[in-house]
C-alpha positions in Angstrom: 93.8 134.0 73.3 92.7 130.8 71.6 89.1 129.8 70.8 88.6 127.5 73.8 89.7 130.2 76.2 87.2 132.7 74.7 84.4 130.2 75.0 85.3 129.5 78.6 85.4 133.2 79.4 82.0 133.8 77.9 80.3 131.1 80.1 78.3 132.3 83.1 79.7 131.5 86.5 78.5 131.6 90.1 80.5 132.6 93.2 79.4 131.0 96.4 80.3 133.0 99.5 79.6 132.7 103.2 77.3 135.8 102.9 74.9 133.9 100.7 71.3 134.4 101.8 70.6 130.7 101.4 72.4 129.0 104.3 72.5 125.3 104.8 71.0 124.0 108.1 72.8 121.5 110.2 71.2 118.1 110.1 70.4 116.8 113.6 72.3 113.6 114.6 69.1 111.7 115.0 68.4 112.2 111.3 71.8 111.4 109.9 72.3 108.1 108.1 76.0 107.9 109.1 77.9 109.4 112.0 81.6 110.2 112.5 83.3 108.7 115.6 82.8 112.1 117.4 79.1 112.3 116.4 78.5 108.7 117.4 80.2 109.4 120.7 77.8 112.3 121.4 74.7 110.5 120.1 75.2 107.2 121.9 76.9 108.5 125.0 80.0 106.3 124.5 83.5 107.6 124.7 85.4 107.8 121.4 88.1 105.5 122.7 85.5 102.9 123.6 83.9 103.3 120.2 87.3 102.7 118.5 87.8 99.6 120.5 84.4 98.3 119.5 85.2 99.0 115.9 88.6 97.3 116.3 86.9 94.2 117.8 84.3 94.1 114.9 86.3 95.1 111.8 83.7 93.5 109.4 80.6 94.7 111.2 77.7 95.8 108.9 77.5 99.1 110.9 80.8 100.3 109.5 81.3 102.3 106.3 84.5 103.8 104.9 83.9 107.1 103.3 87.2 107.8 101.5 89.7 107.4 104.3 87.1 108.3 107.0 85.3 105.8 109.1 81.6 106.3 109.5 79.1 104.4 111.6 75.7 103.6 110.2 73.5 104.9 113.0 70.5 102.6 112.8 72.6 99.4 112.4 74.8 100.5 115.3 71.6 101.0 117.4 70.6 97.4 116.6 74.1 96.2 117.5 73.8 98.0 120.9 70.3 96.4 121.4 71.8 92.9 121.0 74.7 93.3 123.4 74.5 93.3 127.2 77.8 95.0 128.0 79.7 97.8 126.2 
């Protein structure tokens, strides 16, 4: 064993398991900054196919955000977009 392996093995470590007493709570959709297509569909009551067609028609809209290869919808900006249109 070389010196760097010995230092690494002497370092403290933590194991995170599902049985951890500290569990994360789900954030309500109304408090999220961005929503996935599925979440936006639930929140706004618009079908995911219709949401995708809105996104396709507005590719440079300010309510869109790419998070890696995932499309996210900025909730408040999409709310303003919906307020400004008369037909969805």
